[in-house]
Phi, psi and omega in degrees: 000128183292154180278114181293331182293331182247016181286347183280013188261089173274060188233160177299153183295336182226146176296340180274355182295155179300138183279128182286353185284141179291156173298169187294316184294308176299327179292321178293323178294319180294327178286330183276340183300312179300322181291319178295320178296317179296319180294319179296320178297319180295318181295313179299319178296321177295317179295318179297319178293322179296316178295319177297318178295320179295317177298320177294321179296318179294320179295318178297321179296317179295315179298321180298316181297317180296318182293317183292327176290325178295319178298318181297318179294321178298313179295321178299318180294321181292320179295319179295323179295318178295324180297318179294324179292319178294322179297318178296319178296319179297319179295323179292317183290324182284335183277351183240144178288325181262035181292333181297326182289336180263001183299317186299311184292318183291317179294321180298320180296320179294316181293320182287331182275343182233103185296335183287339178274107183282324184204153175238127183238132176260121179254144176279189185292335177273356179095008179274139179292130175262312182224155181216134177225121355292162182298160185295329181290329181277330183278147178282325181269084176288005178298334180297320178292313179298319178299323177295324178292317181293323183297326180257359186273352183156190183293323181282337180066021184109165184267349182269158180300325180295317180294319179297317181296316180294322180297315180300312182297320179298314180299318180295317181294318181294318183286325184265340184073012179242160177293150181218158180250135177272163178293149177294152181210168179265123182281168181291336181281357179099349179272182179242148180196180178211163183257139173248108186260122180246118182290148181239131181221148177225125181056036178081006183245131180289119183247357179150199181211149176254124185250125173253118180276109182267130180262123178292320178299318180293324178298314180291325183290320187262341186245356173260120183293164185292326183291333174289316181296334179290331184259330188231156166263117185259125183229151170244120183242157178268191185293333181273358181091002180286137182282123177264322179208155185207153171230110189207169172262184183284326186297142179289142179279168174272111185293346183280344182241087177213159181214143184236132175231144180291144178259095188297323173251122009268005180081216180059033175081005178291145180219152179254123185244126175245126179241129184285138177280158171281101187278166178297327181298323178295317178297320178297319179294322177295316178297319177298320180295318177298320180294318180296314179292328176298314178295323178296315177300317178299319179296319176295320178297318178295321178295321177294319178295318178295324178294318177297319179298316179297320180296317178295322180293320177298318177296321178294319179294321178295317177296324180293318178296319177296317179298319180295317180296320178294317182291323178297315178298320179293321179293322181291334182270352181289146170255357178265127178289132178247134181218127179247139178229151177278185184292341179265000175094002179281141181288129178247344181199138172221146179264167182303327182295321180290322178296320178294325183295313183265352178072022181238133179292159184295328181298329181274345183263327182297127180088355180282140173245181180295149359280142182280151181291347180262006177280147177285135182300323182279353180238033181294323181292316178297318179295321179293322179294317177296323178298315179293326178295322179294314181294333178275002180076024182248027178291137181294141182290334180269015176097159182236124181264129177219164174248128181244169173232149179274176181293333179275004177096348179294139182251150181211157179269134182236138175249121190243132172245124181250143179217150178295142178261113183254127181277185185293338180267008178081011181267149176284108186257352181160213184222139178248125181239140174250130187246125178247136176273104185256022182298312180296322180293317179294324177297318178294321178295322179294319177297319179296320179295316178297320178297320178297320179295320178295320176297321179293320179294321176298318180296323179291323177297319179296319177296321178297319179298320180291330181268359186301312182296319180294322179292322177300318176294322181295318182284334183296326182294308179293325179293322177294320179295319179299313181299319181296313179298322178296315181297316180296319179295319179293320178299317179297319182289325180283334181279349186054016177239074180218155175257144185299317182293328181290317177294321179296321177296321180293320179292327175300313179296324177298318179296320179298319178294323178296318178297322179298315179296320179295323177297320179294317182295319180296320179296316179295321182293316178295327183290322185264350184290132179276119183207169177286145180301137178244109183268122182203159175300132179214160181262126177294331177296319178294321177298316180297318178298317178297320181292321178297319179296319180290324185266002184299314182292321179293321178294321178296323179296329178266005178074029182253135179262125180268134178232128181247122179241112180225132179281158180278145174070028179289145178287162180274158173247164182258117181181181178269120187295321182292320178294321177294324176298319179299320178298311183293320179297319181295318180293320180294319180295318175299321178294318179296317181291332179290341181261024181298325182261005179279138177309141189303325182288338181263002182283101182222127180246117184255124174249118183239139177235127183214166178270150178192205178220156183296138181279179182299330182275000181264163185294318183258062184297131178091349181273160180296143183213163175243132186245134178239131180234145177236112184241131179250178177239039184274203182276353182082178183253124178300147181300325182293341180259355185295319186288335186254014188292324180263009178286136178302140178064019172258123181211153176255002181266148180289334182243013182276159179264342183076021181245351185298300182296325179296319179293320180298316181293323178297318181297316182294315180292329174299330177270017176066029181245195184215141177236128176208178181222163177203158181296143180284157182291324179256030184092170182080200184227147178237118175266139183234140177237127177240125181233139179292152179289140181291138178291153180282122182294142179278177184291327182237085182294147177254182183291336182276351182274183187290132179291163181290149180300148179293149181302327183293327181288331182266357183285136181295151178297327181298321179298316180298322180294322179294000000 
């Protein structure tokens, strides 16, 4: 089953494998190609739209020219038509004597039938108006009347522009005998117009002129079709460019699309100007153009965002590859075996160190469940129990010691630390274990333990040597007493004068002395005998009593009085009685030697045993404990030596080794206790030993509970004496 925790690695199997990434130059070219293609598409699209717009503008310009020419021709045709009607009217009026009487009706008909003819004026030969239709009072533009006055009144024809224009046209018509057009002028009604002067003659004699006042606004209004007005603004401008008349909507025109053609009739610099409106089609095209460029900009923005995303992904992949290479190098350099398992206990990952440790390749371990190939066949049940404890989350925090075997059968001690394996989503995906090969360390610890035992045995032998002379004197007393009692008994038996009770009392005393000698010998033998530590419940009071008995003779030789203070009913502690005796004997001997300069009467060594509880510095702080103290009345410990008192090979004695207190502290700490010292209340120093109270054994002890006491510890003293 693949490891989900490491499934995210899309990387080469080895850091030395060929890198799949392109070189820098091709990679930059591949990144620039989409941008260049998009830019080319934008340029081509812009050129295409510009060409389309230009073609449309040219087409619009051509259409504009055609339309304005068509309008000019229409106006030209209408003016010519009006000219013919006025000419016909002038011929009828001039050919009849009573034409004046018919002028009103005929002129009214012409004006009503031709909207561009605003008024018809009949001028006499001098240019004075004779008749006007409509009359001057009805017409808004009374300029016609004034112009008539001006036309016949002199060279100037009046002081206003309209009069001058009509006078000029009248003079031209009279002199040439042809119709003429006057210059445009502003009428009194606010509009613009011009005069069409038609000469009238009868029998070859000039009798006057008929003037048609043409309105430019009316011409544009009635002769420019609606479809032209929808598309163009039609204007009539003079030579200076001033607008005289216009037909337009309210919307402003586009000044870039206009065309001007001269208005030959009536001339005088008049021109017809057509300006194209900004149509809805142009707005639609602009909106479409803006939309296209907007989409192009959005595409470029998306392309840029995609490029940044790709760049970030490339950087992330490079960082991931670097991280993988670093982790791979770190895993290869590790000497600690790493093993990952899923929630069902199947192996999902092992590092090279673990494979080397068990001698099995990773391919054979991945996906394996219990029983593992590195478990010992004879310890399958223990390994299975530890396996279930790990899956239940009950792995010990200080590590789990097990014995494994390699593929070649070699066995080794392993220390395993288990921790929950959390995946990237924060879920508990299994267990990660680190495996240490502690075979060499355990071997070193065993060697250190054996060395410690040898040092302890040597210390006991040294103590034995120091007590040898005292013990010889101690044993001499019971042996002498035994010899005396034996001699006395033999003498009584040989004399045949003895009483039975007297001999029995002597034999009882002899037996008591023999038991005393045997007890001394057994204590010495047990103390110096080399054996494995036997941990069992024992009484510190009994240990103190034995030590007092062993050191009694030596203390008496130095003039030291031994005092033992022990409370009744103290609980037992769990430990090796001989090792604890060694501790107490060492402390007592140091106390006796510390009182070498103390006055002989004050030399008192107090050994006290009491109940208490473990202090803050002890392993079982707060639990019940038994405390033993050894207090002397010596000179005390100088402050400069206090810190180094338990340091190995540190001693203040000329012949000491400096290992006694260090061994004592090791023994006490091995029993989960504590050894320390403090100044005595009456001077001197007090050493204290605190040991936890032994647990009460259950009815069915297991292998992890306290072993049974050694037979030697339970053997009666009488048996040893015997």
